[in-house]
C-alpha positions as CSV (number, residue, x, y, z in Angstrom):
1,M,93.8,6.4,104.6
2,K,90.6,8.0,105.7
3,K,89.9,11.7,105.1
4,G,90.6,13.9,108.2
5,R,93.4,11.6,109.5
6,V,97.0,12.7,110.2
7,L,99.5,11.0,107.9
8,E,102.7,10.1,109.7
9,V,105.1,9.0,107.0
10,G,108.5,8.8,108.7
11,Y,111.6,9.4,106.5
12,V,110.8,10.9,103.1
13,C,113.5,11.2,100.5
14,P,114.2,14.8,99.4
15,E,112.9,14.2,95.9
16,D,109.4,13.2,97.2
17,L,109.1,15.8,100.0
18,R,107.8,18.6,97.7
19,F,104.8,16.4,96.8
20,L,103.8,15.9,100.4
21,Y,104.2,19.6,101.2
22,S,102.2,20.6,98.1
23,G,99.3,18.3,99.1
24,A,99.3,19.0,102.8
25,T,96.6,21.0,104.6
26,A,99.5,22.3,106.7
27,L,103.0,21.4,107.8
28,V,102.9,20.6,111.5
29,L,106.2,21.1,113.2
30,P,105.9,21.0,117.0
31,S,109.7,20.8,117.3
32,W,111.5,21.1,120.6
33,Y,114.8,21.8,118.8
34,E,115.2,23.3,115.4
35,G,118.6,24.6,114.3
36,F,117.2,27.0,111.7
37,G,113.7,26.1,110.5
38,L,114.4,24.8,107.0
39,P,111.2,22.7,106.9
40,V,109.2,26.0,107.3
41,I,110.9,27.5,104.3
42,E,110.5,24.2,102.3
43,A,106.7,24.2,103.1
44,W,106.4,27.9,102.0
45,A,108.2,27.1,98.7
46,C,105.4,24.5,98.1
47,C,102.6,26.8,99.1
48,A,101.8,24.9,102.3
49,P,100.7,26.8,105.5
50,V,102.7,26.1,108.6
51,I,101.9,25.2,112.2
52,A,105.1,25.3,114.3
53,S,106.4,25.5,117.9
54,N,106.5,28.9,119.6
55,I,110.0,28.1,120.8
56,T,113.5,27.7,119.3
57,S,114.3,29.5,116.1
58,L,110.9,29.0,114.5
59,P,109.2,32.3,115.5
60,E,112.3,34.2,114.2
61,V,112.1,32.4,110.9
62,G,108.3,32.3,110.6
63,G,107.3,35.8,111.8
64,D,103.6,36.3,111.3
65,A,103.4,33.7,108.5
66,V,103.0,30.7,110.9
67,E,100.4,29.5,113.3
68,Y,102.3,28.9,116.5
69,V,101.6,26.3,119.2
70,D,103.1,25.2,122.5
71,P,104.8,21.9,121.8
72,A,104.3,20.8,125.4
73,R,100.5,21.0,125.0
74,S,99.0,18.5,122.6
75,E,95.6,20.3,122.9
76,S,97.4,23.5,121.5
77,I,98.6,21.5,118.5
78,A,95.3,19.8,117.9
79,A,93.4,23.1,118.2
80,A,95.7,24.7,115.6
81,M,95.3,21.7,113.3
82,R,91.5,21.9,113.6
83,R,91.5,25.7,113.0
84,L,93.5,25.5,109.8
85,A,91.7,22.4,108.5
86,G,88.4,24.3,108.9
87,D,89.4,27.8,107.8
88,S,90.5,28.1,104.2
89,T,90.7,31.8,104.5
90,R,93.4,31.5,107.3
91,R,95.2,28.8,105.3
92,A,95.3,31.2,102.3
93,E,96.5,34.1,104.4
94,L,99.4,32.0,105.8
95,I,100.3,30.8,102.3
96,V,100.5,34.4,101.1
97,K,102.5,35.6,104.1
98,G,104.8,32.6,103.8
99,T,105.4,33.2,100.1
100,E,106.2,36.9,100.9
101,R,108.5,35.9,103.8
102,L,110.2,33.3,101.5
103,E,111.7,36.2,99.6
104,N,114.0,36.8,102.6
105,Y,115.6,33.4,102.2
106,S,117.6,32.0,99.3
107,W,120.8,30.1,98.8
108,R,122.2,33.0,96.9
109,R,121.5,35.4,99.8
110,T,123.0,32.8,102.3
111,A,126.2,32.6,100.1
112,E,126.5,36.4,99.9
113,L,126.2,36.8,103.7
114,T,128.6,34.0,104.3
115,W,131.1,35.5,101.9
116,D,130.7,38.9,103.5
117,T,131.6,37.4,106.8
118,L,134.5,35.3,105.6
119,R,136.1,37.8,103.2
120,P,137.8,39.9,106.0
121,L,139.3,36.8,107.5
122,L,140.9,35.8,104.2
123,N,142.4,39.3,104.0
124,G,143.9,38.9,107.4
125,K,141.4,41.3,109.1
126,K,139.5,40.5,112.3
127,C,135.7,40.7,112.3
């Protein structure tokens, strides 16, 4: 593969995904539908900056730690990719912000919130 090219890999097994995130200039996620935004969190955990759609749940998950694009405009996506590829300061800023934002998400916290929601139902109380 030549330097400066986009690598489209298709399916990647979970065990190998962290290596791709860790070596990426950025995760580019121009998704039209994203249930939660787990790829954003996975990228942050591997210190990869993120470019993502400005629609669906992604802005809520990403906050100010993501470079947003209009998924309907390929020029928007390409411009963000060029910007991050050429601006190591911006990449570093997004990595720091992503790492900080990552602290809001953990499986433990998810389990605690789920339990807090379900506990009243187990005791016969309505939410």
